[in-house]
C-alpha positions in Angstrom: -47.6 -5.6 -34.3 -47.0 -2.7 -32.7 -43.5 -1.0 -31.1 -44.0 0.6 -27.8 -41.2 3.1 -26.1 -42.4 2.1 -22.0 -40.1 4.4 -19.8 -40.2 3.8 -16.3 -41.3 5.5 -12.5 -39.8 7.4 -10.3 -38.0 4.3 -8.7 -36.0 3.5 -11.6 -36.1 0.6 -14.3 -37.5 -1.6 -11.9 -37.8 -6.0 -12.2 -41.6 -5.2 -12.2 -41.2 -2.1 -15.0 -39.4 -4.8 -17.2 -42.1 -7.5 -16.3 -44.9 -5.3 -17.7 -42.9 -5.2 -21.0 -42.2 -8.6 -21.0 -46.1 -9.0 -20.8 -46.2 -7.2 -23.9 -43.4 -8.4 -25.5 -45.0 -12.1 -25.0 -47.9 -11.3 -27.4 -45.8 -10.0 -29.8 -45.0 -6.5 -29.1 -41.7 -4.6 -29.7 -41.3 -2.9 -26.4 -38.1 -0.7 -25.3 -37.3 0.5 -21.8 -34.8 3.1 -21.6 -33.2 3.8 -18.3 -33.4 7.4 -17.4 -31.4 6.7 -14.0 -28.4 5.3 -15.8 -28.3 2.3 -13.9 -30.0 3.5 -10.3 -33.3 2.1 -8.9 -34.4 3.2 -5.8 -36.7 1.2 -2.6 -39.1 4.3 -2.1 -41.0 7.1 -3.6 -39.3 9.5 -1.5 -35.6 8.4 -2.1 -36.3 8.4 -5.9 -38.0 11.7 -6.0 -35.1 13.1 -4.2 -32.6 12.2 -6.9 -34.8 13.2 -9.4 -35.0 17.0 -7.8 -31.7 17.0 -8.1 -31.4 16.1 -11.7 -34.6 17.9 -12.9 -38.1 17.1 -14.5 -36.8 19.1 -17.7 -33.7 16.9 -18.0 -35.4 13.6 -17.0 -38.0 14.5 -19.9 -34.9 15.2 -22.1 -33.0 11.8 -21.5 -36.5 9.9 -22.6 -37.0 12.6 -25.9 -33.0 11.4 -26.6 -33.7 7.8 -25.9 -36.9 7.7 -28.4 -34.3 9.6 -30.9 -33.1 6.2 -32.5 -36.5 4.4 -32.8 -38.8 4.9 -35.6 -41.2 7.9 -35.3 -44.3 5.8 -35.7 -44.3 4.0 -31.8 -46.4 3.7 -29.4 -45.0 6.3 -26.3 -45.9 4.7 -22.8 -45.1 6.0 -19.2 -45.5 4.8 -15.5 -45.6 7.9 -13.2 -42.7 10.1 -14.0 -42.3 8.2 -17.2 -45.5 10.3 -18.7 -42.9 13.5 -19.0 -41.2 12.2 -21.5 -43.9 9.8 -23.0 -46.8 12.4 -23.5 -44.6 14.8 -24.6 -42.8 12.6 -27.1 -46.9 11.7 -28.0 -47.9 15.1 -28.5 -44.5 16.6 -30.1 -43.3 13.9 -32.3 -44.9 13.4 -35.8 -46.3 10.0 -36.6 -46.5 9.1 -33.1 -49.4 5.7 -33.3 -50.4 6.2 -29.9 -49.9 7.2 -25.9 -50.5 4.8 -22.9 -50.4 7.4 -19.6 -50.0 5.0 -16.4 -50.5 6.8 -12.8 -50.2 10.2 -14.4 -51.1 13.0 -17.0 -50.4 16.4 -18.0 -52.3 18.6 -18.9 -52.4 19.3 -22.7 -51.3 22.6 -22.6 -47.8 21.4 -21.3 -46.4 20.4 -24.4 -49.0 22.1 -27.3 -52.4 23.9 -28.5 -54.2 20.2 -27.8 -54.2 16.4 -28.1 -52.8 15.4 -32.2 -56.0 14.2 -33.6 -54.8 10.6 -34.8 -53.3 9.7 -31.6 -55.4 8.0 -29.5 -54.3 7.6 -25.9 -55.3 5.6 -22.4 -55.0 7.1 -19.1 -55.0 4.7 -15.9 -54.5 5.1 -12.6 -56.3 4.3 -9.1 -59.2 6.7 -8.3 -58.0 7.1 -5.0 -54.5 7.6 -5.7 -53.4 10.2 -3.5 -50.7 11.2 -6.4 -52.7 11.5 -9.1 -55.6 13.7 -7.6 -53.8 16.3 -9.1 -53.9 14.6 -12.5 -57.5 13.5 -12.5 -58.9 16.7 -14.1 -56.3 16.9 -17.0 -57.3 13.7 -17.9 -61.0 14.2 -17.8 -59.9 17.3 -20.0 -58.3 15.1 -22.3 -60.9 12.3 -22.6 -63.7 15.3 -23.0 -62.2 16.9 -25.8 -60.3 13.5 -27.4 -62.3 11.7 -29.2 -59.6 8.4 -28.9 -59.1 9.2 -25.4 -59.8 6.6 -22.9 -59.7 7.0 -18.9 -59.6 3.9 -16.6 -60.0 3.9 -12.9 -59.2 1.2 -10.7 -60.6 0.9 -7.3 -58.0 1.6 -4.7 -55.5 4.2 -3.5 -51.8 2.7 -4.6 -49.7 5.3 -7.0 -47.2 2.0 -8.8 -49.5 -0.7 -8.9 -48.4 -1.9 -11.8 -44.9 -3.1 -10.6 -45.0 -5.9 -9.2 -41.7 -5.4 -7.5 -43.0 -2.7 -5.1 -45.4 -3.5 -1.8 -48.0 -1.5 -4.2 -48.4 -3.6 -6.6 -52.1 -4.8 -7.4 -52.5 -7.8 -8.5 -55.8 -7.6 -9.9 -55.8 -4.3 -10.7 -52.5 -4.7 -13.3 -54.0 -7.7 -14.8 -56.8 -5.6 -16.1 -54.8 -2.8 -17.2 -52.5 -5.1 -19.1 -55.1 -6.5 -20.9 -56.5 -3.0 -21.8 -53.1 -2.4 -22.6 -53.0 -4.8 -25.0 -56.0 -4.6 -26.1 -55.8 -1.3 -27.4 -52.3 -2.3 -29.1 -54.1 -4.1 -31.2 -55.9 -1.7 -32.6 -53.0 1.1 -32.6 -51.4 -1.6 -35.0 -54.4 -2.0 -37.2 -54.2 1.8 -38.1 -50.8 1.4 -40.2 
């Protein structure tokens, strides 16, 4: 089975993020959920964003990279929204990365290198009318156009953190489909060993 490191979103390591990790664990995957906020969680996107602005995006990314340091090189890097920063950086720059699951966000590949690594499959998931993802959709489409093992899944709706069952933005049908697609993705990633 695959080994995954899952980085949380701007509201912290919520019970909803842990529940997603538990669904992957339930089918046999090993999932690490580092806490980049030292135990803090936030009731809203705005509160979490204020904290991140104080700490800095660079520091949050660095915390993620440090958290992944002790893990084997051949893991799948996954992130929800803010967590995409360290997940994408590691997927693009850490030798041996097995794949990437970028949920609710996608940065231009040029943020971390000249091209997406050739042997690293990637999935990007978001709601089609998510106002936060409108800035990222072009980067996601470009990644899919340039990489044969890249997929973009857009779900009906406008919620941002729709996968987190602990938040009001949770959309159970879309979250269930995303989870199944992630599980399906992890199977072939494991087969490539």
